[in-house]
FIMI-792689 format. One record per residue: chain; residue number from 1; y, z, x of N, C-alpha, C, O in turn. Coordinates in Angstrom, 1 decimal. Layout:
% FIMI-792689
- c, k, n_north, n_up, n_east, ca_north, ca_up, ca_east, c_north, c_up, c_east, o_north, o_up, o_east
- A, NUM, Y, Z, X, Y, Z, X, Y, Z, X, Y, Z, X
...
% end
This chain:
% FIMI-792689
- c, k, n_north, n_up, n_east, ca_north, ca_up, ca_east, c_north, c_up, c_east, o_north, o_up, o_east
- A, 1, 137.2, 88.8, 74.5, 136.3, 87.8, 74.8, 136.4, 87.4, 76.3, 135.4, 87.1, 77.0
- A, 2, 137.7, 87.3, 76.7, 137.9, 87.0, 78.1, 137.3, 88.0, 79.1, 136.7, 87.7, 80.1
- A, 3, 137.5, 89.3, 78.7, 136.9, 90.4, 79.5, 135.4, 90.3, 79.6, 134.8, 90.5, 80.6
- A, 4, 134.8, 90.0, 78.4, 133.3, 89.9, 78.4, 132.8, 88.8, 79.3, 131.9, 88.9, 80.1
- A, 5, 133.5, 87.6, 79.2, 133.1, 86.5, 80.0, 133.3, 86.8, 81.5, 132.5, 86.5, 82.4
- A, 6, 134.5, 87.4, 81.8, 134.7, 87.8, 83.2, 133.7, 88.8, 83.7, 133.2, 88.6, 84.9
- A, 7, 133.3, 89.8, 83.0, 132.3, 90.8, 83.4, 130.9, 90.1, 83.6, 130.2, 90.5, 84.5
- A, 8, 130.6, 89.2, 82.7, 129.3, 88.5, 82.9, 129.3, 87.6, 84.2, 128.3, 87.6, 84.9
- A, 9, 130.4, 87.0, 84.4, 130.6, 86.2, 85.6, 130.5, 87.0, 86.9, 129.8, 86.7, 87.8
- A, 10, 131.2, 88.2, 86.9, 131.1, 89.1, 88.0, 129.7, 89.6, 88.2, 129.2, 89.6, 89.4
- A, 11, 129.1, 90.0, 87.2, 127.7, 90.5, 87.3, 126.8, 89.4, 87.8, 125.9, 89.7, 88.7
- A, 12, 126.9, 88.2, 87.4, 126.1, 87.1, 87.9, 126.3, 86.8, 89.3, 125.4, 86.6, 90.1
- A, 13, 127.6, 86.9, 89.7, 127.9, 86.6, 91.2, 127.4, 87.8, 92.0, 126.8, 87.5, 93.1
- A, 14, 127.5, 89.0, 91.6, 127.0, 90.1, 92.4, 125.5, 90.0, 92.5, 124.9, 90.2, 93.6
- A, 15, 124.8, 89.7, 91.4, 123.3, 89.6, 91.5, 122.9, 88.4, 92.4, 122.0, 88.5, 93.2
- A, 16, 123.6, 87.3, 92.3, 123.3, 86.1, 93.1, 123.6, 86.4, 94.6, 122.8, 86.0, 95.5
- A, 17, 124.7, 87.1, 94.9, 125.0, 87.5, 96.2, 123.9, 88.4, 96.8, 123.5, 88.2, 98.0
- A, 18, 123.5, 89.4, 96.1, 122.5, 90.3, 96.5, 121.2, 89.6, 96.8, 120.5, 89.9, 97.8
- A, 19, 120.8, 88.6, 96.0, 119.6, 87.9, 96.2, 119.6, 87.1, 97.5, 118.6, 86.9, 98.1
- A, 20, 120.7, 86.6, 97.8, 120.9, 85.7, 99.0, 120.5, 86.6, 100.3, 120.0, 86.0, 101.3
- A, 21, 120.8, 87.9, 100.2, 120.6, 88.7, 101.4, 119.3, 89.5, 101.3, 119.1, 90.4, 102.2
- A, 22, 118.5, 89.3, 100.3, 117.2, 90.0, 100.2, 116.3, 89.6, 101.4, 116.2, 88.4, 101.7
- A, 23, 115.7, 90.6, 102.0, 114.9, 90.3, 103.2, 113.6, 89.5, 102.8, 113.0, 89.8, 101.8
- A, 24, 113.2, 88.6, 103.6, 112.0, 87.8, 103.4, 110.8, 88.7, 103.7, 111.0, 89.7, 104.4
- A, 25, 109.6, 88.3, 103.3, 108.4, 89.1, 103.6, 108.2, 89.1, 105.1, 107.8, 90.2, 105.7
- A, 26, 108.5, 88.1, 105.8, 108.4, 88.1, 107.3, 109.3, 89.1, 107.9, 108.9, 89.8, 108.9
- A, 27, 110.6, 89.2, 107.4, 111.5, 90.2, 108.0, 111.1, 91.6, 107.7, 111.2, 92.5, 108.5
- A, 28, 110.6, 91.8, 106.4, 110.1, 93.2, 106.1, 108.9, 93.6, 106.9, 108.8, 94.7, 107.4
- A, 29, 108.0, 92.6, 107.1, 106.8, 92.9, 107.9, 107.2, 93.2, 109.4, 106.6, 94.0, 110.0
- A, 30, 108.2, 92.4, 109.9, 108.6, 92.6, 111.2, 109.3, 94.0, 111.4, 109.0, 94.7, 112.4
- A, 31, 110.0, 94.4, 110.4, 110.6, 95.8, 110.5, 109.5, 96.8, 110.5, 109.6, 97.8, 111.3
- A, 32, 108.5, 96.7, 109.7, 107.4, 97.6, 109.6, 106.7, 97.6, 111.0, 106.3, 98.7, 111.5
- A, 33, 106.5, 96.5, 111.5, 105.8, 96.4, 112.8, 106.6, 97.0, 113.9, 106.1, 97.7, 114.8
- A, 34, 107.9, 96.8, 114.0, 108.8, 97.4, 115.0, 108.8, 98.9, 114.9, 108.7, 99.6, 115.9
- A, 35, 108.9, 99.4, 113.7, 108.8, 100.9, 113.5, 107.5, 101.4, 113.9, 107.5, 102.5, 114.6
- A, 36, 106.4, 100.7, 113.6, 105.1, 101.2, 114.0, 104.9, 101.1, 115.5, 104.3, 102.0, 116.1
- A, 37, 105.4, 100.0, 116.1, 105.3, 99.9, 117.6, 106.1, 101.0, 118.3, 105.7, 101.5, 119.4
- A, 38, 107.2, 101.4, 117.7, 108.0, 102.5, 118.3, 107.2, 103.8, 118.3, 107.3, 104.6, 119.2
- A, 39, 106.4, 104.0, 117.3, 105.5, 105.2, 117.3, 104.5, 105.1, 118.4, 104.3, 106.1, 119.1
- A, 40, 103.9, 104.0, 118.6, 102.9, 103.8, 119.7, 103.6, 103.9, 121.1, 103.1, 104.6, 121.9
- A, 41, 104.8, 103.3, 121.2, 105.5, 103.4, 122.5, 105.9, 104.8, 122.8, 106.0, 105.2, 123.9
- A, 42, 106.2, 105.6, 121.7, 106.5, 107.0, 121.9, 105.3, 107.9, 122.0, 105.5, 109.2, 122.0
- A, 43, 104.1, 107.3, 122.1, 102.9, 108.1, 122.2, 102.6, 108.9, 120.9, 101.9, 110.0, 121.0
- A, 44, 103.1, 108.5, 119.8, 102.8, 109.2, 118.5, 101.6, 108.5, 117.9, 101.8, 107.9, 116.8
- A, 45, 100.5, 108.6, 118.5, 99.3, 107.8, 118.1, 98.8, 108.3, 116.7, 98.4, 107.5, 115.9
- A, 46, 98.8, 109.6, 116.5, 98.3, 110.1, 115.2, 99.2, 109.7, 114.1, 98.7, 109.3, 113.0
- A, 47, 100.5, 109.7, 114.3, 101.4, 109.2, 113.3, 101.3, 107.7, 113.0, 101.5, 107.3, 111.9
- A, 48, 101.0, 106.9, 114.1, 100.8, 105.5, 113.9, 99.6, 105.3, 113.0, 99.7, 104.3, 112.1
- A, 49, 98.6, 106.1, 113.1, 97.4, 106.0, 112.2, 97.8, 106.3, 110.8, 97.5, 105.6, 109.9
- A, 50, 98.6, 107.4, 110.7, 99.0, 107.9, 109.3, 99.8, 106.8, 108.6, 99.8, 106.7, 107.4
- A, 51, 100.6, 106.1, 109.4, 101.5, 105.1, 108.8, 100.9, 103.7, 108.6, 101.5, 102.8, 108.1
- A, 52, 99.6, 103.6, 109.0, 98.9, 102.3, 108.9, 98.5, 102.0, 107.5, 98.5, 102.9, 106.6
- A, 53, 98.1, 100.8, 107.2, 97.6, 100.3, 105.9, 96.3, 101.1, 105.5, 95.6, 101.5, 106.3
- A, 54, 96.2, 101.2, 104.2, 95.0, 101.8, 103.7, 93.7, 101.1, 104.2, 92.7, 101.8, 104.5
- A, 55, 93.7, 99.8, 104.2, 92.6, 99.0, 104.8, 92.3, 99.4, 106.2, 91.1, 99.6, 106.6
- A, 56, 93.3, 99.5, 107.0, 93.1, 99.9, 108.4, 92.4, 101.3, 108.5, 91.5, 101.4, 109.3
- A, 57, 92.9, 102.2, 107.8, 92.4, 103.6, 107.8, 90.9, 103.6, 107.3, 90.2, 104.5, 107.7
- A, 58, 90.6, 102.7, 106.4, 89.2, 102.7, 105.9, 88.3, 102.1, 106.9, 87.1, 102.4, 106.9
- A, 59, 88.8, 101.3, 107.9, 88.0, 100.7, 108.9, 87.9, 101.4, 110.2, 87.0, 101.3, 111.0
- A, 60, 88.9, 102.3, 110.5, 89.1, 102.9, 111.8, 89.2, 104.4, 111.6, 89.9, 104.9, 110.8
- A, 61, 88.4, 105.2, 112.4, 88.5, 106.6, 112.4, 89.7, 107.1, 113.2, 90.0, 106.5, 114.3
- A, 62, 90.4, 108.0, 112.7, 91.7, 108.5, 113.3, 91.5, 109.0, 114.7, 92.2, 108.6, 115.6
- A, 63, 90.4, 109.8, 115.0, 90.2, 110.3, 116.4, 89.9, 109.1, 117.3, 90.3, 109.1, 118.5
- A, 64, 89.1, 108.1, 116.8, 88.8, 107.0, 117.7, 90.0, 106.2, 118.0, 90.2, 105.7, 119.1
- A, 65, 90.9, 106.0, 117.0, 92.2, 105.3, 117.2, 93.0, 106.0, 118.3, 93.5, 105.3, 119.2
- A, 66, 93.2, 107.3, 118.2, 94.0, 108.0, 119.1, 93.4, 107.9, 120.5, 94.1, 107.6, 121.5
- A, 67, 92.1, 108.0, 120.7, 91.4, 107.9, 122.0, 91.6, 106.5, 122.5, 91.9, 106.4, 123.7
- A, 68, 91.4, 105.5, 121.7, 91.5, 104.1, 122.1, 92.9, 103.8, 122.6, 93.1, 103.2, 123.7
- A, 69, 93.9, 104.2, 121.9, 95.3, 104.0, 122.3, 95.7, 104.7, 123.6, 96.3, 104.2, 124.5
- A, 70, 95.2, 106.0, 123.7, 95.5, 106.7, 125.0, 94.9, 105.9, 126.2, 95.6, 105.8, 127.2
- A, 71, 93.6, 105.5, 126.0, 93.0, 104.8, 127.1, 93.7, 103.4, 127.4, 93.9, 103.1, 128.6
- A, 72, 94.0, 102.7, 126.4, 94.6, 101.4, 126.5, 96.0, 101.5, 127.2, 96.3, 100.8, 128.1
- A, 73, 96.8, 102.5, 126.7, 98.1, 102.6, 127.3, 98.1, 103.2, 128.7, 99.0, 102.9, 129.5
- A, 74, 97.1, 104.0, 129.0, 97.0, 104.4, 130.4, 96.7, 103.3, 131.3, 97.1, 103.3, 132.5
- A, 75, 95.9, 102.3, 130.8, 95.6, 101.1, 131.7, 96.8, 100.2, 131.8, 97.0, 99.6, 132.8
- A, 76, 97.6, 100.0, 130.7, 98.7, 99.1, 130.6, 100.0, 99.6, 131.1, 100.8, 98.9, 131.6
- A, 77, 100.2, 100.9, 130.9, 101.5, 101.5, 131.2, 102.4, 101.4, 130.0, 102.0, 101.0, 128.9
- A, 78, 103.7, 101.7, 130.3, 104.7, 101.6, 129.2, 105.1, 100.2, 128.9, 105.0, 99.3, 129.8
- A, 79, 105.4, 99.9, 127.7, 105.9, 98.6, 127.3, 107.4, 98.6, 127.8, 108.2, 99.4, 127.4
- A, 80, 107.7, 97.5, 128.6, 109.1, 97.5, 129.1, 109.9, 96.4, 128.4, 111.2, 96.5, 128.4
- A, 81, 109.3, 95.4, 127.7, 110.0, 94.4, 126.9, 109.0, 93.9, 125.9, 107.8, 93.8, 126.1
- A, 82, 109.6, 93.4, 124.8, 108.8, 92.8, 123.7, 109.7, 91.8, 123.0, 110.8, 92.1, 122.6
- A, 83, 109.1, 90.6, 122.9, 109.9, 89.5, 122.2, 109.0, 88.8, 121.2, 107.8, 88.5, 121.5
- A, 84, 109.5, 88.7, 119.9, 108.7, 88.0, 118.9, 108.6, 86.5, 119.2, 109.6, 85.8, 119.4
- A, 85, 107.3, 86.1, 119.2, 107.0, 84.7, 119.5, 106.8, 83.9, 118.2, 107.2, 82.8, 118.0
- A, 86, 106.1, 84.5, 117.2, 105.8, 83.9, 115.9, 105.6, 84.8, 114.8, 105.2, 86.0, 115.0
- A, 87, 105.8, 84.4, 113.6, 105.5, 85.1, 112.4, 104.9, 84.1, 111.4, 105.6, 83.2, 110.9
- A, 88, 103.7, 84.3, 111.0, 103.0, 83.4, 110.1, 102.5, 84.2, 108.9, 101.7, 85.2, 109.1
- A, 89, 102.8, 83.7, 107.7, 102.3, 84.3, 106.5, 100.9, 83.9, 106.2, 100.5, 82.7, 106.6
- A, 90, 100.1, 84.7, 105.6, 98.7, 84.4, 105.2, 98.3, 85.2, 104.0, 98.9, 86.3, 103.7
- A, 91, 97.4, 84.7, 103.2, 96.9, 85.4, 102.0, 95.4, 85.8, 102.2, 94.9, 86.5, 101.5
- A, 92, 94.8, 85.2, 103.3, 93.4, 85.5, 103.6, 93.3, 85.8, 105.0, 93.9, 85.2, 105.9
- A, 93, 92.5, 86.9, 105.3, 92.2, 87.2, 106.7, 90.7, 87.5, 106.8, 90.1, 88.1, 105.9
- A, 94, 90.1, 87.0, 107.9, 88.7, 87.2, 108.1, 88.4, 88.7, 108.0, 89.0, 89.5, 108.8
- A, 95, 87.4, 89.1, 107.2, 86.9, 90.5, 107.2, 87.9, 91.4, 106.5, 87.7, 92.6, 106.5
- A, 96, 88.9, 90.9, 105.8, 89.8, 91.7, 105.1, 90.0, 91.2, 103.6, 89.7, 90.1, 103.3
- A, 97, 90.4, 92.1, 102.7, 90.7, 91.7, 101.4, 91.8, 90.7, 101.3, 92.7, 90.7, 102.1
- A, 98, 91.8, 89.8, 100.3, 92.9, 88.9, 100.1, 94.1, 89.7, 99.8, 94.0, 90.7, 99.1
- A, 99, 95.3, 89.2, 100.2, 96.5, 89.9, 100.0, 97.6, 89.2, 100.7, 97.5, 88.0, 101.1
- A, 100, 98.7, 89.9, 100.9, 99.9, 89.3, 101.6, 99.9, 89.9, 103.0, 100.0, 91.1, 103.2
- A, 101, 99.8, 89.0, 104.0, 99.8, 89.4, 105.4, 100.9, 88.5, 106.1, 101.3, 87.5, 105.7
- A, 102, 101.3, 89.1, 107.2, 102.2, 88.4, 108.2, 101.6, 88.6, 109.6, 101.4, 89.8, 110.0
- A, 103, 101.2, 87.6, 110.3, 100.7, 87.7, 111.6, 101.8, 87.5, 112.6, 102.4, 86.5, 112.7
- A, 104, 102.1, 88.6, 113.3, 103.2, 88.6, 114.2, 102.6, 88.6, 115.7, 101.7, 89.4, 116.0
- A, 105, 103.2, 87.7, 116.5, 102.7, 87.7, 117.9, 104.0, 87.9, 118.7, 105.0, 87.3, 118.6
- A, 106, 103.8, 88.9, 119.6, 104.9, 89.3, 120.5, 104.5, 89.0, 121.9, 103.3, 89.2, 122.3
- A, 107, 105.4, 88.6, 122.8, 105.2, 88.5, 124.2, 105.7, 89.9, 124.7, 106.9, 90.2, 124.6
- A, 108, 104.8, 90.6, 125.3, 105.1, 92.0, 125.7, 104.9, 92.1, 127.2, 103.9, 91.6, 127.8
- A, 109, 105.7, 92.8, 127.9, 105.6, 93.2, 129.3, 105.3, 94.7, 129.4, 106.1, 95.5, 128.9
- A, 110, 104.2, 95.0, 130.0, 103.9, 96.4, 130.3, 104.0, 96.7, 131.8, 104.1, 95.7, 132.6
- A, 111, 104.1, 97.9, 132.2, 104.2, 98.3, 133.6, 103.1, 97.7, 134.4, 103.4, 97.2, 135.5
- A, 112, 101.9, 97.7, 133.9, 100.7, 97.2, 134.6, 100.2, 95.9, 134.2, 99.1, 95.5, 134.6
- A, 113, 100.9, 95.2, 133.2, 100.5, 93.9, 132.8, 101.7, 93.1, 132.4, 102.3, 93.4, 131.4
- A, 114, 102.1, 92.2, 133.2, 103.4, 91.5, 133.0, 103.4, 90.5, 131.9, 104.5, 90.3, 131.3
- A, 115, 102.3, 89.9, 131.5, 102.3, 88.9, 130.5, 101.2, 89.1, 129.5, 100.1, 88.6, 129.6
- A, 116, 101.5, 89.9, 128.5, 100.6, 90.2, 127.4, 101.0, 89.7, 126.1, 102.2, 89.3, 126.0
- A, 117, 100.1, 89.6, 125.2, 100.5, 89.2, 123.8, 100.0, 90.3, 122.9, 98.8, 90.7, 122.9
- A, 118, 100.9, 90.8, 122.1, 100.5, 91.8, 121.1, 100.4, 91.1, 119.8, 101.4, 90.4, 119.4
- A, 119, 99.3, 91.2, 119.1, 99.2, 90.6, 117.7, 99.1, 91.7, 116.7, 98.2, 92.6, 116.8
- A, 120, 100.1, 91.8, 115.9, 100.2, 92.9, 114.9, 100.2, 92.2, 113.5, 100.9, 91.2, 113.3
- A, 121, 99.4, 92.8, 112.6, 99.2, 92.2, 111.3, 99.6, 93.2, 110.2, 98.8, 93.9, 109.7
- A, 122, 100.9, 93.1, 109.8, 101.3, 93.9, 108.6, 100.8, 93.3, 107.3, 100.6, 92.1, 107.2
- A, 123, 100.5, 94.1, 106.4, 100.1, 93.7, 105.1, 100.9, 94.4, 104.0, 101.3, 95.6, 104.2
- A, 124, 101.0, 93.8, 102.9, 101.7, 94.5, 101.7, 100.6, 95.4, 101.2, 99.7, 95.0, 100.5
- A, 125, 100.8, 96.7, 101.4, 99.8, 97.7, 101.0, 99.9, 98.0, 99.5, 100.8, 97.6, 98.8
- A, 126, 98.9, 98.8, 99.0, 98.8, 99.2, 97.6, 100.1, 99.8, 97.1, 100.4, 99.7, 95.9
- A, 127, 100.8, 100.5, 97.9, 102.0, 101.2, 97.5, 103.3, 100.3, 97.5, 104.4, 100.8, 97.2
- A, 128, 103.1, 99.0, 97.8, 104.2, 98.1, 97.8, 105.0, 98.1, 99.2, 106.0, 97.4, 99.3
- A, 129, 104.5, 98.8, 100.2, 105.2, 98.9, 101.5, 104.4, 98.0, 102.5, 103.2, 97.9, 102.4
- A, 130, 105.1, 97.4, 103.4, 104.5, 96.7, 104.5, 103.9, 97.7, 105.5, 104.7, 98.6, 106.0
- A, 131, 102.7, 97.7, 105.8, 102.0, 98.6, 106.7, 101.1, 97.8, 107.6, 100.6, 96.7, 107.2
- A, 132, 100.8, 98.3, 108.8, 99.9, 97.6, 109.7, 98.5, 97.7, 109.4, 97.9, 98.7, 109.1
- A, 133, 97.8, 96.5, 109.3, 96.4, 96.4, 109.0, 95.6, 96.0, 110.3, 94.4, 96.1, 110.2
- A, 134, 96.3, 95.5, 111.3, 95.5, 95.1, 112.5, 96.4, 95.1, 113.7, 97.6, 94.8, 113.6
- A, 135, 95.9, 95.4, 114.9, 96.6, 95.4, 116.1, 95.7, 95.0, 117.3, 94.6, 95.5, 117.4
- A, 136, 96.1, 94.1, 118.1, 95.3, 93.6, 119.2, 96.2, 93.2, 120.4, 97.3, 92.6, 120.2
- A, 137, 95.8, 93.5, 121.6, 96.5, 93.0, 122.8, 95.6, 92.0, 123.5, 94.4, 92.3, 123.8
- A, 138, 96.2, 90.9, 123.9, 95.5, 89.9, 124.6, 96.1, 89.8, 126.0, 95.6, 89.0, 126.8
% end
């Protein structure tokens, strides 16, 4: 009986400990955004499209996306620094289906634009992964 009680206690502690360190939706969304931005920074525009949310791909043509990013990045230059300014959760976005979203705003410095804001909107996609549903530079 002592061993059973001890094993239940250990299992409970292990599960509780693991839950304490589970990543929040904001952290998961930020990880997805950082991975996606690395693709763009590396000029892997086609792959950034492939890794985007289903909703994004339904709204944007792949060739148009690649062309737009090439033009945009040639005007802005390379991203030299990026700092997260805010992360806000939302369940509704204008023009998008209801779901789980995180609106991330980064202060970004490009070679040819010193003070930009990148707004990236990861969403929890149909496959349960956080993927990018929107991207805008201000």
